[in-house]
C-alpha positions, 0 to 999 in steps of 0.5 A: 500500500502506498501513502501519497504525501500531498500539499503546497510547496513549503508546507513541511511535507518533505520534512514529514516524509523524512521523519516517517521513512528515515530518508535523510537527504529528502530535503535536498531533493525538494521538487522531486518525487521521493520514495521510502518505507514507513515502519508502522509503530506497534507496542504489541510488537515491542512486547512480543519481542521482549517476551520471545527475544527473537533474532529479528523483529519485523514491524508492518510497513507501508510505502510512502511517496513524497509528491512534489509540492503543488504550485497553484496555477502552474500547469507543469506543477499540476500535471506532475502532481496529479500523475503521481497522486493517482498511484497512491492508495491513501493521501496524507495532506500536509498543511502549513500553519506556521510562520517561516521567514525563510520560505514565505507562504505561496499565497502570502499568508497562513490560511489552512482551510484555503490551502486545503481547498486549493489542493482539493479543488485540483483533485475535483477538477481532475476527476470531473475532467475524467468523468466528462471525457468518459461520458462523451466517449460513451455516446458513440459506444454500444448501448446496453444495461451495463453501460447505462448503469455506468452512465447514471453513476457517472452523472451522479458523481459529476453532480457531486463534484460540481457541488464541490464535494469529493466522491468519497462523500457519497454513499454508494452501493456495492456495484457502484463502489466496484465501478468507482474503484476501477476509475481510481478517482482522486477524490475517492481515495482515503484521506488524512489531513495533517496540520503542521503547526508552530512549536509554540502551539503543540500543546494547545489542544483546545484551540486546535480541536475547535479550529475552522479546519478541524470543524470542516473535516469533522463534518466530513468524517475525515481524520485530522492530526495536528503536529509540529514537524520541528518538534517531531524532528527533535523527538526523533533524535532522542532515546526512549527515556529522554523522548518520554520526558520530552513528551511529558514536558510538552504535555503530549501523550503520544508523538503525532508521528505515531498517531499519523502512521496509525491513522493511515494504516486504519484509514486503508482498512488494514490490520496486523496479525503476528507470528512469534518465535525465537527466530523472528517476531513479525507483524503481517499486514492484511485487509480487515475481513481476511480469512485465515487461509488467505492470510497464510498466503501473506507468509508463504504460498505453500502455507496457504496451499497446504493449510490444515489448521491455524493455532490462534490466540488474541494478543490481550489473551496472551498478555493475560496468560503470560505464555503459550503454555499457560494460554493452552491450559486456559483454553484461550489458545485455540484451533481455527479453520480456513474460514476463520476471519483473522482479527487485529492482534491475533497471534497465529501459528499455521499447521500445513502440509505440502 
């Protein structure tokens, strides 16, 4: 799964990308597309690793793409921006809400809601253009019930976009949703907003929560997180104990970077299950609703093909029991068949034969 970081130039998007991926030289290639891997923080993996003391610990990962900053009204910038955005599975929109004398805001002043709408407007226009071209082509094609259903849906989407609303705001039937996915519309993609604020406002939860942009996105059910990229950069340089003290001094319960990563993971409909042992403790990424046999294929196709049973215990049950042996005695370590729907946090051991 690919995270696309979008925003206007100088929003702090590339700094956030570097923090998420650990790519150190990203700031030196601003204006270009940067790619990197994001490790999904998970305290459950930390706990399991401490219990099993494996040779290797592996967290769930996602790919991140730092998309060149949008410069409104510049055709070359817009074309490059839209082309790269189309590849992403989820969009993280970084918005500048801090003063930077060395790089003044493109529009001359800080206005988070305006910046949000500038980017959304480009996505709306791109989707509208795609729909209008498709409707025009359909006029010369062979007419049937399937085409008519598609045309009706496209007209509904067109009406929504003309009302300056994203396609994601529509409630679609299963058939309509399938048709929409085939188009990979930009405003149908899952969306997360990150407001990059001045370090002096990082603990001002009340003000942040009631801001105009927070109200706007709350009404649309889209996750929003405030963070200070400058503060997050300082946190990233600290060791565990120092980091915790620093967070407490700022009255921050958890790093904004950690929260953003989890928001994206959840927004994509993803969950993690774990395999454990002396060799490796590993988090595996699957889509919510995946059955045990299909999940086995994430580990190896042989396990999926030769699936017999899955030994499963919920993470919380394992913590409560303290060991696999104790869990087996308590009956919380159980056998499940191929149709069992794997839950977030399940610890799974597969039995298979090929």
